[in-house]
PyMOL Python script that loads the backbone (N, CA, C, O; Angstrom):
from pymol import cmd

cmd.read_pdbstr("""\
ATOM      1  N   MET A   1      90.354  -4.532  96.326  1.00  0.00           N
ATOM      2  CA  MET A   1      90.968  -4.174  97.579  1.00  0.00           C
ATOM      3  C   MET A   1      90.704  -5.239  98.639  1.00  0.00           C
ATOM      4  O   MET A   1      91.494  -5.377  99.573  1.00  0.00           O
ATOM      5  N   TYR A   2      89.631  -5.982  98.520  1.00  0.00           N
ATOM      6  CA  TYR A   2      89.338  -7.000  99.516  1.00  0.00           C
ATOM      7  C   TYR A   2      90.245  -8.205  99.326  1.00  0.00           C
ATOM      8  O   TYR A   2      90.514  -8.631  98.202  1.00  0.00           O
ATOM      9  N   ALA A   3      90.710  -8.742 100.441  1.00  0.00           N
ATOM     10  CA  ALA A   3      91.605  -9.900 100.407  1.00  0.00           C
ATOM     11  C   ALA A   3      90.781 -11.185 100.420  1.00  0.00           C
ATOM     12  O   ALA A   3      89.553 -11.153 100.504  1.00  0.00           O
ATOM     13  N   THR A   4      91.473 -12.301 100.336  1.00  0.00           N
ATOM     14  CA  THR A   4      90.777 -13.580 100.377  1.00  0.00           C
ATOM     15  C   THR A   4      90.224 -13.818 101.777  1.00  0.00           C
ATOM     16  O   THR A   4      90.675 -13.209 102.747  1.00  0.00           O
ATOM     17  N   LEU A   5      89.253 -14.701 101.870  1.00  0.00           N
ATOM     18  CA  LEU A   5      88.646 -14.991 103.167  1.00  0.00           C
ATOM     19  C   LEU A   5      89.665 -15.512 104.176  1.00  0.00           C
ATOM     20  O   LEU A   5      89.523 -15.268 105.374  1.00  0.00           O
ATOM     21  N   ALA A   6      90.684 -16.220 103.714  1.00  0.00           N
ATOM     22  CA  ALA A   6      91.696 -16.755 104.623  1.00  0.00           C
ATOM     23  C   ALA A   6      92.476 -15.656 105.327  1.00  0.00           C
ATOM     24  O   ALA A   6      93.004 -15.880 106.416  1.00  0.00           O
ATOM     25  N   GLU A   7      92.561 -14.467 104.727  1.00  0.00           N
ATOM     26  CA  GLU A   7      93.308 -13.363 105.329  1.00  0.00           C
ATOM     27  C   GLU A   7      92.449 -12.518 106.257  1.00  0.00           C
ATOM     28  O   GLU A   7      92.975 -11.644 106.945  1.00  0.00           O
ATOM     29  N   ARG A   8      91.169 -12.749 106.294  1.00  0.00           N
ATOM     30  CA  ARG A   8      90.254 -11.919 107.056  1.00  0.00           C
ATOM     31  C   ARG A   8      90.279 -12.256 108.541  1.00  0.00           C
ATOM     32  O   ARG A   8      90.561 -13.381 108.952  1.00  0.00           O
ATOM     33  N   ALA A   9      89.969 -11.226 109.326  1.00  0.00           N
ATOM     34  CA  ALA A   9      89.854 -11.427 110.760  1.00  0.00           C
ATOM     35  C   ALA A   9      88.479 -11.986 111.107  1.00  0.00           C
ATOM     36  O   ALA A   9      88.318 -12.596 112.165  1.00  0.00           O
ATOM     37  N   MET A  10      87.493 -11.795 110.248  1.00  0.00           N
ATOM     38  CA  MET A  10      86.131 -12.269 110.503  1.00  0.00           C
ATOM     39  C   MET A  10      85.729 -13.322 109.485  1.00  0.00           C
ATOM     40  O   MET A  10      86.066 -13.237 108.304  1.00  0.00           O
ATOM     41  N   SER A  11      85.013 -14.296 109.965  1.00  0.00           N
ATOM     42  CA  SER A  11      84.436 -15.277 109.044  1.00  0.00           C
ATOM     43  C   SER A  11      83.196 -14.663 108.415  1.00  0.00           C
ATOM     44  O   SER A  11      82.681 -13.667 108.924  1.00  0.00           O
ATOM     45  N   PRO A  12      82.704 -15.233 107.320  1.00  0.00           N
ATOM     46  CA  PRO A  12      81.465 -14.714 106.727  1.00  0.00           C
ATOM     47  C   PRO A  12      80.301 -14.735 107.720  1.00  0.00           C
ATOM     48  O   PRO A  12      79.459 -13.837 107.711  1.00  0.00           O
ATOM     49  N   GLN A  13      80.254 -15.753 108.569  1.00  0.00           N
ATOM     50  CA  GLN A  13      79.183 -15.846 109.554  1.00  0.00           C
ATOM     51  C   GLN A  13      79.294 -14.709 110.581  1.00  0.00           C
ATOM     52  O   GLN A  13      78.287 -14.120 110.973  1.00  0.00           O
ATOM     53  N   GLU A  14      80.515 -14.411 111.008  1.00  0.00           N
ATOM     54  CA  GLU A  14      80.726 -13.297 111.946  1.00  0.00           C
ATOM     55  C   GLU A  14      80.352 -11.974 111.296  1.00  0.00           C
ATOM     56  O   GLU A  14      79.735 -11.112 111.923  1.00  0.00           O
ATOM     57  N   TYR A  15      80.727 -11.826 110.048  1.00  0.00           N
ATOM     58  CA  TYR A  15      80.389 -10.603 109.324  1.00  0.00           C
ATOM     59  C   TYR A  15      78.875 -10.439 109.234  1.00  0.00           C
ATOM     60  O   TYR A  15      78.352  -9.360 109.509  1.00  0.00           O
ATOM     61  N   ASP A  16      78.172 -11.496 108.853  1.00  0.00           N
ATOM     62  CA  ASP A  16      76.714 -11.432 108.730  1.00  0.00           C
ATOM     63  C   ASP A  16      76.066 -11.091 110.069  1.00  0.00           C
ATOM     64  O   ASP A  16      75.136 -10.286 110.124  1.00  0.00           O
ATOM     65  N   ARG A  17      76.554 -11.700 111.142  1.00  0.00           N
ATOM     66  CA  ARG A  17      76.002 -11.429 112.474  1.00  0.00           C
ATOM     67  C   ARG A  17      76.207  -9.957 112.844  1.00  0.00           C
ATOM     68  O   ARG A  17      75.292  -9.300 113.340  1.00  0.00           O
ATOM     69  N   LEU A  18      77.408  -9.453 112.600  1.00  0.00           N
ATOM     70  CA  LEU A  18      77.697  -8.056 112.918  1.00  0.00           C
ATOM     71  C   LEU A  18      76.868  -7.116 112.040  1.00  0.00           C
ATOM     72  O   LEU A  18      76.402  -6.078 112.510  1.00  0.00           O
ATOM     73  N   ALA A  19      76.685  -7.471 110.785  1.00  0.00           N
ATOM     74  CA  ALA A  19      75.873  -6.649 109.889  1.00  0.00           C
ATOM     75  C   ALA A  19      74.441  -6.557 110.408  1.00  0.00           C
ATOM     76  O   ALA A  19      73.829  -5.490 110.356  1.00  0.00           O
ATOM     77  N   ARG A  20      73.902  -7.672 110.910  1.00  0.00           N
ATOM     78  CA  ARG A  20      72.542  -7.651 111.470  1.00  0.00           C
ATOM     79  C   ARG A  20      72.490  -6.785 112.732  1.00  0.00           C
ATOM     80  O   ARG A  20      71.538  -6.027 112.921  1.00  0.00           O
ATOM     81  N   LEU A  21      73.495  -6.889 113.588  1.00  0.00           N
ATOM     82  CA  LEU A  21      73.535  -6.085 114.810  1.00  0.00           C
ATOM     83  C   LEU A  21      73.616  -4.596 114.494  1.00  0.00           C
ATOM     84  O   LEU A  21      72.982  -3.776 115.158  1.00  0.00           O
ATOM     85  N   ILE A  22      74.394  -4.256 113.481  1.00  0.00           N
ATOM     86  CA  ILE A  22      74.554  -2.851 113.101  1.00  0.00           C
ATOM     87  C   ILE A  22      73.279  -2.311 112.456  1.00  0.00           C
ATOM     88  O   ILE A  22      72.901  -1.162 112.683  1.00  0.00           O
ATOM     89  N   ALA A  23      72.626  -3.137 111.659  1.00  0.00           N
ATOM     90  CA  ALA A  23      71.405  -2.699 110.988  1.00  0.00           C
ATOM     91  C   ALA A  23      70.287  -2.405 111.991  1.00  0.00           C
ATOM     92  O   ALA A  23      69.472  -1.507 111.780  1.00  0.00           O
ATOM     93  N   ASP A  24      70.261  -3.164 113.070  1.00  0.00           N
ATOM     94  CA  ASP A  24      69.191  -2.997 114.059  1.00  0.00           C
ATOM     95  C   ASP A  24      69.759  -3.208 115.466  1.00  0.00           C
ATOM     96  O   ASP A  24      69.506  -4.239 116.088  1.00  0.00           O
ATOM     97  N   PRO A  25      70.528  -2.231 115.970  1.00  0.00           N
ATOM     98  CA  PRO A  25      71.127  -2.411 117.294  1.00  0.00           C
ATOM     99  C   PRO A  25      70.077  -2.460 118.400  1.00  0.00           C
ATOM    100  O   PRO A  25      69.062  -1.766 118.333  1.00  0.00           O
ATOM    101  N   ALA A  26      70.323  -3.270 119.399  1.00  0.00           N
ATOM    102  CA  ALA A  26      69.391  -3.400 120.521  1.00  0.00           C
ATOM    103  C   ALA A  26      69.298  -2.075 121.275  1.00  0.00           C
ATOM    104  O   ALA A  26      70.316  -1.432 121.532  1.00  0.00           O
ATOM    105  N   PRO A  27      68.081  -1.668 121.629  1.00  0.00           N
ATOM    106  CA  PRO A  27      67.927  -0.430 122.401  1.00  0.00           C
ATOM    107  C   PRO A  27      68.757  -0.488 123.689  1.00  0.00           C
ATOM    108  O   PRO A  27      68.752  -1.490 124.405  1.00  0.00           O
ATOM    109  N   GLY A  28      69.466   0.607 123.964  1.00  0.00           N
ATOM    110  CA  GLY A  28      70.291   0.672 125.165  1.00  0.00           C
ATOM    111  C   GLY A  28      71.672   0.055 125.027  1.00  0.00           C
ATOM    112  O   GLY A  28      72.487   0.139 125.946  1.00  0.00           O
ATOM    113  N   SER A  29      71.940  -0.571 123.873  1.00  0.00           N
ATOM    114  CA  SER A  29      73.260  -1.189 123.673  1.00  0.00           C
ATOM    115  C   SER A  29      74.296  -0.133 123.317  1.00  0.00           C
ATOM    116  O   SER A  29      73.959   1.000 122.974  1.00  0.00           O
ATOM    117  N   LYS A  30      75.557  -0.525 123.406  1.00  0.00           N
ATOM    118  CA  LYS A  30      76.632   0.396 123.025  1.00  0.00           C
ATOM    119  C   LYS A  30      76.571   0.716 121.530  1.00  0.00           C
ATOM    120  O   LYS A  30      76.896   1.829 121.117  1.00  0.00           O
ATOM    121  N   LEU A  31      76.156  -0.258 120.725  1.00  0.00           N
ATOM    122  CA  LEU A  31      76.006   0.008 119.289  1.00  0.00           C
ATOM    123  C   LEU A  31      74.913   1.039 119.048  1.00  0.00           C
ATOM    124  O   LEU A  31      75.071   1.922 118.205  1.00  0.00           O
ATOM    125  N   ALA A  32      73.798   0.939 119.783  1.00  0.00           N
ATOM    126  CA  ALA A  32      72.717   1.918 119.637  1.00  0.00           C
ATOM    127  C   ALA A  32      73.198   3.301 120.062  1.00  0.00           C
ATOM    128  O   ALA A  32      72.880   4.297 119.412  1.00  0.00           O
ATOM    129  N   ALA A  33      73.961   3.367 121.150  1.00  0.00           N
ATOM    130  CA  ALA A  33      74.496   4.650 121.616  1.00  0.00           C
ATOM    131  C   ALA A  33      75.445   5.248 120.586  1.00  0.00           C
ATOM    132  O   ALA A  33      75.408   6.450 120.325  1.00  0.00           O
ATOM    133  N   ALA A  34      76.292   4.410 120.004  1.00  0.00           N
ATOM    134  CA  ALA A  34      77.224   4.892 118.977  1.00  0.00           C
ATOM    135  C   ALA A  34      76.457   5.411 117.761  1.00  0.00           C
ATOM    136  O   ALA A  34      76.782   6.466 117.216  1.00  0.00           O
ATOM    137  N   LYS A  35      75.446   4.665 117.346  1.00  0.00           N
ATOM    138  CA  LYS A  35      74.629   5.083 116.196  1.00  0.00           C
ATOM    139  C   LYS A  35      73.938   6.415 116.494  1.00  0.00           C
ATOM    140  O   LYS A  35      73.911   7.308 115.647  1.00  0.00           O
ATOM    141  N   ASP A  36      73.381   6.543 117.702  1.00  0.00           N
ATOM    142  CA  ASP A  36      72.718   7.783 118.101  1.00  0.00           C
ATOM    143  C   ASP A  36      73.683   8.957 118.162  1.00  0.00           C
ATOM    144  O   ASP A  36      73.287  10.103 117.953  1.00  0.00           O
ATOM    145  N   ALA A  37      74.956   8.671 118.451  1.00  0.00           N
ATOM    146  CA  ALA A  37      75.980   9.719 118.529  1.00  0.00           C
ATOM    147  C   ALA A  37      76.514  10.099 117.150  1.00  0.00           C
ATOM    148  O   ALA A  37      77.335  11.008 117.030  1.00  0.00           O
ATOM    149  N   GLY A  38      76.047   9.403 116.106  1.00  0.00           N
ATOM    150  CA  GLY A  38      76.461   9.755 114.749  1.00  0.00           C
ATOM    151  C   GLY A  38      77.593   8.925 114.190  1.00  0.00           C
ATOM    152  O   GLY A  38      78.123   9.246 113.126  1.00  0.00           O
ATOM    153  N   VAL A  39      77.977   7.865 114.882  1.00  0.00           N
ATOM    154  CA  VAL A  39      79.036   6.988 114.375  1.00  0.00           C
ATOM    155  C   VAL A  39      78.502   6.229 113.159  1.00  0.00           C
ATOM    156  O   VAL A  39      77.409   5.664 113.202  1.00  0.00           O
ATOM    157  N   ASP A  40      79.274   6.220 112.088  1.00  0.00           N
ATOM    158  CA  ASP A  40      78.887   5.508 110.870  1.00  0.00           C
ATOM    159  C   ASP A  40      79.213   4.030 111.047  1.00  0.00           C
ATOM    160  O   ASP A  40      80.319   3.589 110.733  1.00  0.00           O
ATOM    161  N   LEU A  41      78.260   3.279 111.544  1.00  0.00           N
ATOM    162  CA  LEU A  41      78.488   1.869 111.829  1.00  0.00           C
ATOM    163  C   LEU A  41      78.703   1.053 110.562  1.00  0.00           C
ATOM    164  O   LEU A  41      79.420   0.053 110.586  1.00  0.00           O
ATOM    165  N   LYS A  42      78.093   1.467 109.462  1.00  0.00           N
ATOM    166  CA  LYS A  42      78.296   0.746 108.196  1.00  0.00           C
ATOM    167  C   LYS A  42      79.744   0.893 107.731  1.00  0.00           C
ATOM    168  O   LYS A  42      80.330  -0.046 107.191  1.00  0.00           O
ATOM    169  N   GLN A  43      80.316   2.089 107.948  1.00  0.00           N
ATOM    170  CA  GLN A  43      81.721   2.291 107.576  1.00  0.00           C
ATOM    171  C   GLN A  43      82.619   1.424 108.454  1.00  0.00           C
ATOM    172  O   GLN A  43      83.602   0.856 107.980  1.00  0.00           O
ATOM    173  N   LEU A  44      82.277   1.328 109.722  1.00  0.00           N
ATOM    174  CA  LEU A  44      83.024   0.462 110.635  1.00  0.00           C
ATOM    175  C   LEU A  44      82.992  -0.979 110.143  1.00  0.00           C
ATOM    176  O   LEU A  44      84.017  -1.660 110.115  1.00  0.00           O
ATOM    177  N   LEU A  45      81.824  -1.427 109.762  1.00  0.00           N
ATOM    178  CA  LEU A  45      81.672  -2.789 109.250  1.00  0.00           C
ATOM    179  C   LEU A  45      82.508  -2.996 107.994  1.00  0.00           C
ATOM    180  O   LEU A  45      83.176  -4.020 107.852  1.00  0.00           O
ATOM    181  N   GLU A  46      82.473  -2.034 107.089  1.00  0.00           N
ATOM    182  CA  GLU A  46      83.266  -2.160 105.863  1.00  0.00           C
ATOM    183  C   GLU A  46      84.764  -2.214 106.172  1.00  0.00           C
ATOM    184  O   GLU A  46      85.506  -2.957 105.531  1.00  0.00           O
ATOM    185  N   ASN A  47      85.201  -1.429 107.149  1.00  0.00           N
ATOM    186  CA  ASN A  47      86.613  -1.476 107.520  1.00  0.00           C
ATOM    187  C   ASN A  47      86.990  -2.825 108.108  1.00  0.00           C
ATOM    188  O   ASN A  47      88.115  -3.291 107.925  1.00  0.00           O
ATOM    189  N   LEU A  48      86.067  -3.450 108.808  1.00  0.00           N
ATOM    190  CA  LEU A  48      86.354  -4.764 109.381  1.00  0.00           C
ATOM    191  C   LEU A  48      86.437  -5.854 108.317  1.00  0.00           C
ATOM    192  O   LEU A  48      86.952  -6.941 108.580  1.00  0.00           O
ATOM    193  N   ARG A  49      85.940  -5.573 107.136  1.00  0.00           N
ATOM    194  CA  ARG A  49      86.073  -6.535 106.028  1.00  0.00           C
ATOM    195  C   ARG A  49      87.504  -6.549 105.494  1.00  0.00           C
ATOM    196  O   ARG A  49      87.922  -7.506 104.842  1.00  0.00           O
ATOM    197  N   LEU A  50      88.239  -5.496 105.773  1.00  0.00           N
ATOM    198  CA  LEU A  50      89.618  -5.393 105.284  1.00  0.00           C
ATOM    199  C   LEU A  50      90.562  -6.148 106.204  1.00  0.00           C
ATOM    200  O   LEU A  50      90.291  -6.323 107.392  1.00  0.00           O
ATOM    201  N   THR A  51      91.658  -6.584 105.642  1.00  0.00           N
ATOM    202  CA  THR A  51      92.703  -7.182 106.469  1.00  0.00           C
ATOM    203  C   THR A  51      93.398  -6.058 107.235  1.00  0.00           C
ATOM    204  O   THR A  51      93.272  -4.890 106.867  1.00  0.00           O
ATOM    205  N   PRO A  52      94.122  -6.395 108.282  1.00  0.00           N
ATOM    206  CA  PRO A  52      94.870  -5.352 108.989  1.00  0.00           C
ATOM    207  C   PRO A  52      95.798  -4.566 108.057  1.00  0.00           C
ATOM    208  O   PRO A  52      95.925  -3.349 108.188  1.00  0.00           O
ATOM    209  N   THR A  53      96.435  -5.249 107.133  1.00  0.00           N
ATOM    210  CA  THR A  53      97.331  -4.571 106.186  1.00  0.00           C
ATOM    211  C   THR A  53      96.549  -3.589 105.319  1.00  0.00           C
ATOM    212  O   THR A  53      96.993  -2.463 105.096  1.00  0.00           O
ATOM    213  N   GLU A  54      95.385  -4.016 104.830  1.00  0.00           N
ATOM    214  CA  GLU A  54      94.572  -3.125 104.003  1.00  0.00           C
ATOM    215  C   GLU A  54      94.096  -1.919 104.807  1.00  0.00           C
ATOM    216  O   GLU A  54      94.035  -0.809 104.278  1.00  0.00           O
ATOM    217  N   ARG A  55      93.759  -2.127 106.084  1.00  0.00           N
ATOM    218  CA  ARG A  55      93.335  -1.002 106.927  1.00  0.00           C
ATOM    219  C   ARG A  55      94.459  -0.011 107.114  1.00  0.00           C
ATOM    220  O   ARG A  55      94.237   1.199 107.076  1.00  0.00           O
ATOM    221  N   LEU A  56      95.680  -0.517 107.316  1.00  0.00           N
ATOM    222  CA  LEU A  56      96.836   0.380 107.451  1.00  0.00           C
ATOM    223  C   LEU A  56      97.090   1.150 106.164  1.00  0.00           C
ATOM    224  O   LEU A  56      97.371   2.348 106.200  1.00  0.00           O
ATOM    225  N   GLU A  57      96.995   0.473 105.033  1.00  0.00           N
ATOM    226  CA  GLU A  57      97.190   1.148 103.747  1.00  0.00           C
ATOM    227  C   GLU A  57      96.137   2.228 103.540  1.00  0.00           C
ATOM    228  O   GLU A  57      96.451   3.324 103.075  1.00  0.00           O
ATOM    229  N   LYS A  58      94.899   1.925 103.880  1.00  0.00           N
ATOM    230  CA  LYS A  58      93.811   2.893 103.737  1.00  0.00           C
ATOM    231  C   LYS A  58      94.048   4.092 104.660  1.00  0.00           C
ATOM    232  O   LYS A  58      93.894   5.238 104.240  1.00  0.00           O
ATOM    233  N   ALA A  59      94.421   3.830 105.908  1.00  0.00           N
ATOM    234  CA  ALA A  59      94.679   4.916 106.870  1.00  0.00           C
ATOM    235  C   ALA A  59      95.868   5.757 106.426  1.00  0.00           C
ATOM    236  O   ALA A  59      95.846   6.980 106.565  1.00  0.00           O
ATOM    237  N   SER A  60      96.900   5.119 105.895  1.00  0.00           N
ATOM    238  CA  SER A  60      98.078   5.837 105.425  1.00  0.00           C
ATOM    239  C   SER A  60      97.726   6.751 104.252  1.00  0.00           C
ATOM    240  O   SER A  60      98.174   7.897 104.196  1.00  0.00           O
ATOM    241  N   ALA A  61      96.930   6.245 103.324  1.00  0.00           N
ATOM    242  CA  ALA A  61      96.518   7.054 102.177  1.00  0.00           C
ATOM    243  C   ALA A  61      95.673   8.244 102.635  1.00  0.00           C
ATOM    244  O   ALA A  61      95.821   9.346 102.107  1.00  0.00           O
ATOM    245  N   GLU A  62      94.797   8.031 103.603  1.00  0.00           N
ATOM    246  CA  GLU A  62      93.968   9.119 104.122  1.00  0.00           C
ATOM    247  C   GLU A  62      94.833  10.154 104.844  1.00  0.00           C
ATOM    248  O   GLU A  62      94.606  11.356 104.705  1.00  0.00           O
ATOM    249  N   ALA A  63      95.815   9.698 105.608  1.00  0.00           N
ATOM    250  CA  ALA A  63      96.714  10.627 106.302  1.00  0.00           C
ATOM    251  C   ALA A  63      97.502  11.469 105.297  1.00  0.00           C
ATOM    252  O   ALA A  63      97.695  12.667 105.507  1.00  0.00           O
ATOM    253  N   GLU A  64      97.953  10.852 104.220  1.00  0.00           N
ATOM    254  CA  GLU A  64      98.686  11.587 103.182  1.00  0.00           C
ATOM    255  C   GLU A  64      97.780  12.615 102.514  1.00  0.00           C
ATOM    256  O   GLU A  64      98.201  13.742 102.255  1.00  0.00           O
ATOM    257  N   ARG A  65      96.541  12.229 102.235  1.00  0.00           N
ATOM    258  CA  ARG A  65      95.586  13.157 101.631  1.00  0.00           C
ATOM    259  C   ARG A  65      95.351  14.354 102.553  1.00  0.00           C
ATOM    260  O   ARG A  65      95.267  15.489 102.086  1.00  0.00           O
ATOM    261  N   ARG A  66      95.247  14.108 103.838  1.00  0.00           N
ATOM    262  CA  ARG A  66      95.047  15.204 104.796  1.00  0.00           C
ATOM    263  C   ARG A  66      96.280  16.103 104.891  1.00  0.00           C
ATOM    264  O   ARG A  66      96.152  17.321 105.021  1.00  0.00           O
ATOM    265  N   ARG A  67      97.470  15.506 104.828  1.00  0.00           N
ATOM    266  CA  ARG A  67      98.701  16.318 104.836  1.00  0.00           C
ATOM    267  C   ARG A  67      98.739  17.241 103.626  1.00  0.00           C
ATOM    268  O   ARG A  67      99.081  18.418 103.743  1.00  0.00           O
ATOM    269  N   GLU A  68      98.385  16.701 102.462  1.00  0.00           N
ATOM    270  CA  GLU A  68      98.378  17.503 101.240  1.00  0.00           C
ATOM    271  C   GLU A  68      97.341  18.623 101.333  1.00  0.00           C
ATOM    272  O   GLU A  68      97.609  19.753 100.926  1.00  0.00           O
ATOM    273  N   LEU A  69      96.175  18.316 101.860  1.00  0.00           N
ATOM    274  CA  LEU A  69      95.135  19.325 102.032  1.00  0.00           C
ATOM    275  C   LEU A  69      95.590  20.421 102.994  1.00  0.00           C
ATOM    276  O   LEU A  69      95.409  21.609 102.727  1.00  0.00           O
ATOM    277  N   ARG A  70      96.175  20.012 104.103  1.00  0.00           N
ATOM    278  CA  ARG A  70      96.661  20.981 105.094  1.00  0.00           C
ATOM    279  C   ARG A  70      97.742  21.884 104.492  1.00  0.00           C
ATOM    280  O   ARG A  70      97.744  23.093 104.725  1.00  0.00           O
ATOM    281  N   ALA A  71      98.647  21.303 103.731  1.00  0.00           N
ATOM    282  CA  ALA A  71      99.706  22.093 103.091  1.00  0.00           C
ATOM    283  C   ALA A  71      99.100  23.094 102.116  1.00  0.00           C
ATOM    284  O   ALA A  71      99.548  24.238 102.041  1.00  0.00           O
ATOM    285  N   GLY A  72      98.083  22.669 101.367  1.00  0.00           N
ATOM    286  CA  GLY A  72      97.422  23.578 100.440  1.00  0.00           C
ATOM    287  C   GLY A  72      96.728  24.712 101.166  1.00  0.00           C
ATOM    288  O   GLY A  72      96.777  25.858 100.718  1.00  0.00           O
ATOM    289  N   LEU A  73      96.081  24.407 102.283  1.00  0.00           N
ATOM    290  CA  LEU A  73      95.415  25.444 103.067  1.00  0.00           C
ATOM    291  C   LEU A  73      96.421  26.439 103.630  1.00  0.00           C
ATOM    292  O   LEU A  73      96.151  27.639 103.680  1.00  0.00           O
ATOM    293  N   HIS A  74      97.576  25.945 104.052  1.00  0.00           N
ATOM    294  CA  HIS A  74      98.620  26.843 104.561  1.00  0.00           C
ATOM    295  C   HIS A  74      99.119  27.775 103.460  1.00  0.00           C
ATOM    296  O   HIS A  74      99.363  28.957 103.702  1.00  0.00           O
ATOM    297  N   ARG A  75      99.271  27.234 102.243  1.00  0.00           N
ATOM    298  CA  ARG A  75      99.714  28.080 101.127  1.00  0.00           C
ATOM    299  C   ARG A  75      98.695  29.184 100.842  1.00  0.00           C
ATOM    300  O   ARG A  75      99.064  30.338 100.628  1.00  0.00           O
ATOM    301  N   VAL A  76      97.420  28.822 100.842  1.00  0.00           N
ATOM    302  CA  VAL A  76      96.364  29.806 100.581  1.00  0.00           C
ATOM    303  C   VAL A  76      96.331  30.850 101.693  1.00  0.00           C
ATOM    304  O   VAL A  76      96.234  32.047 101.423  1.00  0.00           O
ATOM    305  N   ALA A  77      96.412  30.396 102.940  1.00  0.00           N
ATOM    306  CA  ALA A  77      96.381  31.336 104.070  1.00  0.00           C
ATOM    307  C   ALA A  77      97.569  32.289 104.007  1.00  0.00           C
ATOM    308  O   ALA A  77      97.415  33.484 104.257  1.00  0.00           O
ATOM    309  N   ARG A  78      98.742  31.779 103.678  1.00  0.00           N
ATOM    310  CA  ARG A  78      99.931  32.632 103.585  1.00  0.00           C
ATOM    311  C   ARG A  78      99.775  33.657 102.464  1.00  0.00           C
ATOM    312  O   ARG A  78     100.108  34.830 102.634  1.00  0.00           O
ATOM    313  N   ARG A  79      99.267  33.206 101.317  1.00  0.00           N
ATOM    314  CA  ARG A  79      99.043  34.116 100.192  1.00  0.00           C
ATOM    315  C   ARG A  79      98.060  35.214 100.580  1.00  0.00           C
ATOM    316  O   ARG A  79      98.295  36.389 100.296  1.00  0.00           O
ATOM    317  N   ASP A  80      96.966  34.839 101.224  1.00  0.00           N
ATOM    318  CA  ASP A  80      95.963  35.821 101.640  1.00  0.00           C
ATOM    319  C   ASP A  80      96.541  36.788 102.667  1.00  0.00           C
ATOM    320  O   ASP A  80      96.256  37.985 102.619  1.00  0.00           O
ATOM    321  N   LEU A  81      97.340  36.288 103.581  1.00  0.00           N
ATOM    322  CA  LEU A  81      97.966  37.152 104.581  1.00  0.00           C
ATOM    323  C   LEU A  81      98.913  38.143 103.917  1.00  0.00           C
ATOM    324  O   LEU A  81      98.929  39.322 104.270  1.00  0.00           O
ATOM    325  N   GLU A  82      99.701  37.670 102.960  1.00  0.00           N
ATOM    326  CA  GLU A  82     100.628  38.560 102.253  1.00  0.00           C
ATOM    327  C   GLU A  82      99.871  39.638 101.490  1.00  0.00           C
ATOM    328  O   GLU A  82     100.300  40.792 101.470  1.00  0.00           O
ATOM    329  N   ARG A  83      98.751  39.282 100.860  1.00  0.00           N
ATOM    330  CA  ARG A  83      97.939  40.270 100.139  1.00  0.00           C
ATOM    331  C   ARG A  83      97.359  41.302 101.106  1.00  0.00           C
ATOM    332  O   ARG A  83      97.364  42.498 100.816  1.00  0.00           O
ATOM    333  N   THR A  84      96.867  40.844 102.239  1.00  0.00           N
ATOM    334  CA  THR A  84      96.295  41.756 103.237  1.00  0.00           C
ATOM    335  C   THR A  84      97.360  42.700 103.775  1.00  0.00           C
ATOM    336  O   THR A  84      97.117  43.898 103.926  1.00  0.00           O
ATOM    337  N   LEU A  85      98.540  42.160 104.065  1.00  0.00           N
ATOM    338  CA  LEU A  85      99.630  43.006 104.554  1.00  0.00           C
ATOM    339  C   LEU A  85     100.053  44.029 103.499  1.00  0.00           C
ATOM    340  O   LEU A  85     100.356  45.174 103.833  1.00  0.00           O
ATOM    341  N   ALA A  86     100.074  43.627 102.246  1.00  0.00           N
ATOM    342  CA  ALA A  86     100.434  44.562 101.171  1.00  0.00           C
ATOM    343  C   ALA A  86      99.418  45.695 101.081  1.00  0.00           C
ATOM    344  O   ALA A  86      99.793  46.852 100.888  1.00  0.00           O
ATOM    345  N   LYS A  87      98.131  45.369 101.220  1.00  0.00           N
ATOM    346  CA  LYS A  87      97.088  46.403 101.202  1.00  0.00           C
ATOM    347  C   LYS A  87      97.247  47.362 102.383  1.00  0.00           C
ATOM    348  O   LYS A  87      97.138  48.578 102.226  1.00  0.00           O
ATOM    349  N   LEU A  88      97.503  46.807 103.554  1.00  0.00           N
ATOM    350  CA  LEU A  88      97.689  47.655 104.735  1.00  0.00           C
ATOM    351  C   LEU A  88      98.895  48.577 104.584  1.00  0.00           C
ATOM    352  O   LEU A  88      98.835  49.758 104.926  1.00  0.00           O
ATOM    353  N   ARG A  89      99.997  48.020 104.065  1.00  0.00           N
ATOM    354  CA  ARG A  89     101.193  48.849 103.855  1.00  0.00           C
ATOM    355  C   ARG A  89     100.892  49.999 102.899  1.00  0.00           C
ATOM    356  O   ARG A  89     101.315  51.135 103.114  1.00  0.00           O
ATOM    357  N   ALA A  90     100.141  49.673 101.822  1.00  0.00           N
ATOM    358  CA  ALA A  90      99.797  50.713 100.837  1.00  0.00           C
ATOM    359  C   ALA A  90      98.886  51.776 101.467  1.00  0.00           C
ATOM    360  O   ALA A  90      99.062  52.970 101.225  1.00  0.00           O
ATOM    361  N   GLU A  91      97.913  51.338 102.275  1.00  0.00           N
ATOM    362  CA  GLU A  91      96.999  52.293 102.926  1.00  0.00           C
ATOM    363  C   GLU A  91      97.741  53.179 103.917  1.00  0.00           C
ATOM    364  O   GLU A  91      97.409  54.353 104.078  1.00  0.00           O
ATOM    365  N   LEU A  92      98.746  52.615 104.580  1.00  0.00           N
ATOM    366  CA  LEU A  92      99.497  53.374 105.583  1.00  0.00           C
ATOM    367  C   LEU A  92     100.666  54.134 104.960  1.00  0.00           C
ATOM    368  O   LEU A  92     101.341  54.906 105.642  1.00  0.00           O
ATOM    369  N   GLY A  93     100.901  53.921 103.688  1.00  0.00           N
ATOM    370  CA  GLY A  93     101.999  54.592 103.017  1.00  0.00           C
ATOM    371  C   GLY A  93     103.356  54.003 103.389  1.00  0.00           C
ATOM    372  O   GLY A  93     104.365  54.707 103.347  1.00  0.00           O
ATOM    373  N   TRP A  94     103.391  52.758 103.741  1.00  0.00           N
ATOM    374  CA  TRP A  94     104.661  52.108 104.134  1.00  0.00           C
ATOM    375  C   TRP A  94     105.310  51.358 102.985  1.00  0.00           C
ATOM    376  O   TRP A  94     106.188  50.527 103.216  1.00  0.00           O
ATOM    377  N   ASP A  95     104.910  51.624 101.776  1.00  0.00           N
ATOM    378  CA  ASP A  95     105.468  50.916 100.613  1.00  0.00           C
ATOM    379  C   ASP A  95     106.915  51.212 100.423  1.00  0.00           C
ATOM    380  O   ASP A  95     107.533  50.697  99.492  1.00  0.00           O
TER     381      ASP A  95
END
""", "prot")
cmd.dss("prot")
cmd.show_as("cartoon", "prot")
cmd.util.cbc("prot")
cmd.orient("prot")
């Protein structure tokens, strides 16, 4: 999935520098605040290794996965609602 270095937005030296900053952010820095807030800085770094095209492809695949998950949840919720309504109708004698 990784592209050639020529396609990257960061040089290896920039990547190494950022990796060091993420591993040990300076106290009071924005990176330290993000880390303290639960931001996965290592994931951010890995995403920066990707080309813009690869990042878009990754985001698109994740969006599709979420759409499929949401559709599945809607199907389950609808099925459960229909079952509950059927039980209520039977209890009330509305069959």
